C-alpha atoms as a printed R data frame, in Angstrom:
    type eleno elety resid chain resno       x       y       z
1   ATOM     1    CA   MET     A     1 -62.224 205.297 -15.052
2   ATOM     2    CA   THR     A     2 -62.188 202.498 -17.417
3   ATOM     3    CA   ALA     A     3 -60.502 202.086 -20.736
4   ATOM     4    CA   LYS     A     4 -63.746 202.273 -22.638
5   ATOM     5    CA   GLU     A     5 -64.810 205.452 -20.813
6   ATOM     6    CA   LEU     A     6 -61.344 207.035 -21.588
7   ATOM     7    CA   LEU     A     7 -61.621 205.918 -25.221
8   ATOM     8    CA   GLU     A     8 -64.834 208.022 -25.463
9   ATOM     9    CA   LEU     A     9 -63.072 211.008 -24.180
10  ATOM    10    CA   LEU     A    10 -59.988 210.706 -26.093
11  ATOM    11    CA   ASN     A    11 -60.439 213.343 -28.578
12  ATOM    12    CA   SER     A    12 -62.607 215.874 -26.264
13  ATOM    13    CA   ALA     A    13 -60.932 219.175 -25.956
14  ATOM    14    CA   SER     A    14 -62.393 219.436 -22.454
15  ATOM    15    CA   VAL     A    15 -60.127 216.435 -21.418
16  ATOM    16    CA   THR     A    16 -56.405 216.633 -20.493
17  ATOM    17    CA   ILE     A    17 -54.610 213.179 -20.448
18  ATOM    18    CA   VAL     A    18 -51.628 213.066 -18.389
19  ATOM    19    CA   HIS     A    19 -48.825 210.438 -18.636
20  ATOM    20    CA   ILE     A    20 -47.058 210.464 -15.238
21  ATOM    21    CA   MET     A    21 -44.318 208.064 -15.952
22  ATOM    22    CA   SER     A    22 -40.573 208.959 -17.228
23  ATOM    23    CA   LYS     A    23 -39.996 210.946 -20.486
24  ATOM    24    CA   GLU     A    24 -38.264 207.786 -21.880
25  ATOM    25    CA   ALA     A    25 -41.481 205.807 -21.360
26  ATOM    26    CA   PHE     A    26 -43.620 208.789 -22.759
27  ATOM    27    CA   LYS     A    27 -41.393 208.777 -25.830
28  ATOM    28    CA   LYS     A    28 -41.861 204.934 -26.219
29  ATOM    29    CA   TYR     A    29 -45.353 204.680 -25.978
30  ATOM    30    CA   ARG     A    30 -48.305 206.865 -24.740
31  ATOM    31    CA   ILE     A    31 -52.164 207.100 -24.865
32  ATOM    32    CA   LYS     A    32 -52.958 209.157 -27.861
33  ATOM    33    CA   ASN     A    33 -53.075 213.041 -27.129
34  ATOM    34    CA   SER     A    34 -51.367 212.692 -23.828
35  ATOM    35    CA   ILE     A    35 -49.104 215.251 -22.460
36  ATOM    36    CA   TRP     A    36 -46.238 214.598 -20.047
37  ATOM    37    CA   ILE     A    37 -46.213 215.663 -16.579
38  ATOM    38    CA   PRO     A    38 -44.164 213.267 -14.284
39  ATOM    39    CA   PHE     A    39 -45.724 212.406 -11.138
40  ATOM    40    CA   TYR     A    40 -42.808 214.092  -9.040
41  ATOM    41    CA   ARG     A    41 -44.157 217.632 -10.596
42  ATOM    42    CA   ILE     A    42 -47.652 216.637  -9.623
43  ATOM    43    CA   GLU     A    43 -46.334 216.098  -5.980
44  ATOM    44    CA   GLU     A    44 -44.582 219.305  -6.056
45  ATOM    45    CA   HIS     A    45 -47.619 221.226  -7.070
46  ATOM    46    CA   ASP     A    46 -46.540 222.051 -10.615
47  ATOM    47    CA   PHE     A    47 -49.860 222.601 -12.478
48  ATOM    48    CA   SER     A    48 -48.700 225.094 -14.888
49  ATOM    49    CA   LEU     A    49 -49.465 222.653 -17.776
50  ATOM    50    CA   LEU     A    50 -53.060 222.113 -16.630
51  ATOM    51    CA   ASN     A    51 -56.411 223.797 -17.311
52  ATOM    52    CA   ARG     A    52 -58.567 223.827 -14.401
53  ATOM    53    CA   LYS     A    53 -61.658 223.668 -16.340
54  ATOM    54    CA   ASN     A    54 -60.688 220.419 -18.131
55  ATOM    55    CA   ILE     A    55 -61.162 216.790 -16.703
56  ATOM    56    CA   ILE     A    56 -57.693 215.586 -16.081
57  ATOM    57    CA   VAL     A    57 -57.005 211.854 -16.557
58  ATOM    58    CA   THR     A    58 -53.737 210.332 -15.072
59  ATOM    59    CA   TYR     A    59 -52.305 206.975 -15.981
60  ATOM    60    CA   CYS     A    60 -49.071 205.001 -15.583
61  ATOM    61    CA   LYS     A    61 -47.912 201.655 -16.396
62  ATOM    62    CA   GLU     A    62 -50.592 199.261 -15.166
63  ATOM    63    CA   GLU     A    63 -53.384 198.534 -12.677
64  ATOM    64    CA   SER     A    64 -51.066 197.676  -9.950
65  ATOM    65    CA   CYS     A    65 -49.119 200.964 -10.272
66  ATOM    66    CA   MET     A    66 -51.030 203.343  -7.703
67  ATOM    67    CA   SER     A    67 -49.205 206.530  -8.817
68  ATOM    68    CA   SER     A    68 -52.224 207.318 -11.137
69  ATOM    69    CA   GLU     A    69 -54.781 207.267  -8.271
70  ATOM    70    CA   TYR     A    70 -52.222 209.339  -6.068
71  ATOM    71    CA   ALA     A    71 -51.801 211.998  -8.747
72  ATOM    72    CA   ALA     A    72 -55.437 212.444  -9.245
73  ATOM    73    CA   GLU     A    73 -56.019 212.662  -5.635
74  ATOM    74    CA   ILE     A    74 -53.248 215.376  -5.231
75  ATOM    75    CA   LEU     A    75 -55.156 217.321  -8.273
76  ATOM    76    CA   ARG     A    76 -58.664 216.774  -6.657
77  ATOM    77    CA   GLU     A    77 -57.104 218.196  -3.372
78  ATOM    78    CA   ASN     A    78 -56.089 221.357  -5.437
79  ATOM    79    CA   GLY     A    79 -59.267 221.968  -6.862
80  ATOM    80    CA   PHE     A    80 -59.019 219.915 -10.280
81  ATOM    81    CA   ASN     A    81 -61.857 217.565 -11.534
82  ATOM    82    CA   ALA     A    82 -59.268 214.721 -11.786
83  ATOM    83    CA   LEU     A    83 -59.754 210.892 -12.435
84  ATOM    84    CA   ALA     A    84 -57.253 208.103 -12.793
85  ATOM    85    CA   TYR     A    85 -56.978 205.491 -15.535
86  ATOM    86    CA   ARG     A    86 -55.798 202.547 -13.369
87  ATOM    87    CA   GLY     A    87 -55.380 200.169 -16.521
88  ATOM    88    CA   GLY     A    88 -52.398 202.026 -17.683
89  ATOM    89    CA   VAL     A    89 -50.224 201.557 -20.622
90  ATOM    90    CA   SER     A    90 -50.379 197.927 -20.500
91  ATOM    91    CA   GLU     A    91 -54.270 197.452 -20.591
92  ATOM    92    CA   TRP     A    92 -54.421 200.308 -23.374
93  ATOM    93    CA   LYS     A    93 -51.897 198.568 -25.582
94  ATOM    94    CA   ALA     A    94 -53.503 195.103 -24.940
95  ATOM    95    CA   LEU     A    95 -56.747 196.652 -26.122
96  ATOM    96    CA   GLY     A    96 -55.191 198.079 -29.257
97  ATOM    97    CA   TYR     A    97 -56.706 201.440 -28.521
98  ATOM    98    CA   PRO     A    98 -55.193 204.675 -30.184
99  ATOM    99    CA   SER     A    99 -51.604 205.431 -29.169
100 ATOM   100    CA   GLU     A   100 -48.400 207.595 -30.069
101 ATOM   101    CA   SER     A   101 -44.851 207.115 -29.777
102 ATOM   102    CA   GLY     A   102 -41.636 209.204 -30.758
103 ATOM   103    CA   THR     A   103 -40.837 212.664 -29.861
104 ATOM   104    CA   SER     A   104 -43.535 214.874 -28.984
105 ATOM   105    CA   GLU     A   105 -44.069 218.270 -27.268
106 ATOM   106    CA   CYS     A   106 -43.665 217.412 -23.461
């Protein structure tokens, strides 16, 4: 998934954007409307915060980080419609796309 494609879906109620890095990274900078589910929880098959009816988009730090792709693959193997945004926060921030920071419900 490209940054532009994700931007077009950003405010859709049928999309869940998942920040898979640390809680500290989530608080510092995240794609707008993201929720925090660390990669290890996805690895452990803890899908309790996800709606199977939604498109799930995972992301991490940057394109070289494969965790977002691995997380999306695990989700697909478990019946989710999941995609990875490989550009991560590095690309998103460079593009100046909508973001958030600070404390949020995790």
